[in-house]
C-alpha positions as CSV (number, residue, x, y, z in Angstrom):
1,M,-39.2,-13.3,21.3
2,R,-38.8,-9.6,22.0
3,V,-39.0,-8.5,25.6
4,Q,-40.8,-5.3,26.2
5,K,-39.1,-2.8,28.5
6,T,-41.0,-1.4,31.5
7,G,-41.1,2.3,32.2
8,N,-38.4,2.0,34.8
9,Q,-36.2,0.0,32.5
10,E,-36.5,2.7,29.8
11,K,-35.7,5.4,32.4
12,E,-32.7,3.5,33.6
13,A,-31.5,3.0,30.0
14,A,-31.9,6.7,29.3
15,M,-30.0,7.6,32.5
16,S,-27.2,5.2,31.7
17,E,-27.0,6.6,28.2
18,Q,-26.8,10.2,29.5
19,M,-24.2,9.1,32.1
20,Q,-22.1,7.7,29.2
21,T,-22.5,10.9,27.2
22,V,-21.5,13.0,30.2
23,E,-18.5,10.8,30.9
24,A,-17.5,11.0,27.2
25,V,-17.6,14.8,27.4
26,R,-15.5,14.8,30.6
27,T,-13.0,12.6,28.8
28,A,-12.9,14.9,25.8
29,I,-12.4,17.9,28.0
30,Q,-9.4,16.2,29.7
31,M,-8.0,15.1,26.3
32,E,-8.1,18.6,25.0
33,I,-6.5,20.0,28.2
34,D,-3.7,17.4,27.9
35,G,-3.3,18.2,24.3
36,K,-3.0,21.9,24.9
37,E,-0.4,21.4,27.7
38,F,1.6,19.1,25.5
39,Y,1.6,21.6,22.6
40,L,2.6,24.5,24.8
41,K,5.5,22.6,26.1
42,A,6.5,21.5,22.6
43,A,6.3,25.1,21.4
44,Q,8.5,26.2,24.3
45,A,11.1,23.5,23.5
46,S,11.0,24.0,19.7
47,Q,14.1,25.7,18.2
48,N,12.3,26.2,14.9
49,P,10.0,29.2,14.4
50,L,7.7,27.1,12.2
51,G,7.5,24.4,14.9
52,K,6.8,27.0,17.6
53,S,4.0,28.5,15.5
54,L,2.5,25.1,14.6
55,F,2.5,23.9,18.3
56,Q,1.1,27.3,19.5
57,Q,-1.7,27.1,16.9
58,L,-2.5,23.5,17.9
59,A,-2.6,24.5,21.6
60,K,-5.0,27.3,20.7
61,E,-7.3,24.9,18.8
62,E,-7.2,22.3,21.6
63,D,-8.3,25.1,24.0
64,N,-11.1,26.1,21.7
65,H,-12.3,22.5,21.6
66,R,-12.2,22.3,25.4
67,L,-14.3,25.5,25.7
68,K,-16.9,24.1,23.4
69,F,-17.0,20.8,25.4
70,E,-17.4,22.8,28.6
71,E,-20.4,24.6,27.1
72,I,-21.8,21.2,26.0
73,Y,-21.3,19.8,29.5
74,K,-23.1,22.7,31.2
75,A,-26.0,22.4,28.7
76,I,-26.3,18.6,29.2
77,Q,-26.4,19.1,33.0
78,A,-29.1,21.8,32.7
79,N,-31.2,20.4,29.8
80,K,-30.4,16.7,29.9
81,A,-29.9,16.8,26.1
82,W,-27.1,17.6,23.7
83,P,-27.2,21.3,22.6
84,E,-26.8,22.6,19.1
85,V,-23.2,23.7,18.9
86,D,-21.9,26.3,16.6
87,I,-18.6,25.0,15.3
88,T,-17.1,26.1,12.0
89,P,-14.5,23.6,10.8
90,H,-11.5,25.1,9.3
91,G,-10.0,22.0,7.8
92,G,-6.5,22.9,8.9
93,K,-6.4,26.2,6.8
94,E,-4.7,28.1,9.6
95,L,-2.1,25.5,9.9
96,E,-1.5,25.4,6.1
97,T,-0.6,29.1,6.2
98,L,2.2,28.4,8.6
99,F,4.0,26.2,6.0
100,A,3.9,29.1,3.6
101,R,6.6,30.7,5.8
102,A,8.8,27.6,5.9
103,E,12.5,28.0,5.4
104,K,14.5,25.8,3.0
105,N,17.3,25.2,5.4
106,V,16.3,24.0,8.8
107,A,18.1,21.9,11.5
108,S,16.0,19.2,13.0
109,T,16.5,17.7,16.4
110,D,15.6,14.2,17.5
111,T,13.7,15.7,20.4
112,E,11.5,17.8,18.1
113,L,10.9,14.8,15.8
114,E,9.9,12.7,18.8
115,A,7.6,15.4,19.9
116,V,5.9,15.5,16.5
117,Q,5.6,11.7,16.5
118,T,4.0,11.8,19.9
119,A,1.7,14.6,18.8
120,M,0.6,12.6,15.7
121,N,-0.2,9.6,17.9
122,M,-2.2,11.8,20.3
123,E,-4.2,13.3,17.4
124,N,-4.9,9.8,16.0
125,K,-6.2,8.6,19.4
126,T,-8.3,11.7,19.8
127,R,-9.7,11.3,16.3
128,D,-10.5,7.6,17.0
129,F,-12.3,8.6,20.2
130,Y,-14.4,11.2,18.4
131,R,-15.2,8.7,15.6
132,D,-16.3,6.1,18.2
133,R,-18.5,8.7,20.0
134,A,-20.1,9.8,16.7
135,G,-21.1,6.2,16.1
136,K,-22.7,6.1,19.6
137,A,-24.3,9.5,19.4
138,S,-27.9,9.8,20.6
139,F,-28.6,13.2,19.1
140,P,-28.0,14.5,15.5
141,A,-26.2,17.5,16.9
142,E,-23.9,15.3,19.0
143,K,-23.0,13.1,16.0
144,N,-22.4,16.2,13.8
145,Y,-20.1,17.7,16.5
146,Y,-18.0,14.6,16.9
147,Q,-17.7,14.1,13.2
148,T,-16.6,17.7,12.8
149,L,-13.9,17.2,15.5
150,E,-12.9,13.9,14.0
151,R,-12.1,15.8,10.7
152,E,-10.3,18.6,12.6
153,E,-8.1,16.1,14.5
154,A,-7.3,14.4,11.1
155,A,-6.3,17.8,9.8
156,H,-4.1,18.3,12.8
157,H,-2.4,15.0,12.2
158,M,-1.8,15.8,8.5
159,S,-0.2,19.2,9.5
160,L,2.0,17.4,12.0
161,Y,3.0,14.8,9.4
162,D,3.8,17.6,7.0
163,Y,6.0,19.3,9.6
164,Y,7.6,15.9,10.4
165,E,8.5,15.4,6.7
166,Y,9.7,19.0,6.5
167,M,12.0,18.5,9.5
168,K,13.5,15.3,8.2
169,D,14.3,16.6,4.7
170,P,13.5,20.3,4.1
171,A,14.9,20.3,0.5
172,G,12.9,17.2,-0.4
173,W,9.8,18.6,1.2
174,F,10.1,21.8,-0.8
175,T,10.6,19.8,-4.0
176,M,7.5,17.7,-3.3
177,K,5.4,20.8,-2.3
178,E,6.5,22.8,-5.3
179,K,6.1,19.8,-7.6
180,H,9.4,20.4,-9.2
181,S,11.2,17.6,-10.9
182,L,14.9,17.3,-10.6
């Protein structure tokens, strides 16, 4: 037997859904702030020019995500609905160009490798959060936005993984990337 909701129950459900959406946006803003701070610290600590550039680019991207979420937050507060958001996914292309400048001989430090591992874990958690939110999205624009960010976070993770492999074994990394056989 299906119970029919009253007008008040429908309003309460809609308000609860909006509150969850607003809370998710606040969480996303904080995650992007934390990510940016982490990447700026990692860039400062990195002794490798490639690492510095990678971490700085990731900090910039986290900040761009934060700014978009702040726009969304304001729009939700004003209009009570998820706005259309102009986001052009780059699929990690800016990060790929960093690796074109990689040097064959690089010294890695345990601290930098640990920072990259931490960053990969952060990107995975953020990606999972966006995937979850896309599944709960009430508006098509909201779902699209979260799916786009999910793909961007996955691209960040892959760039970090690539850098991790490069730091562990630069010669092996070049061999793999250049597809040369020994």
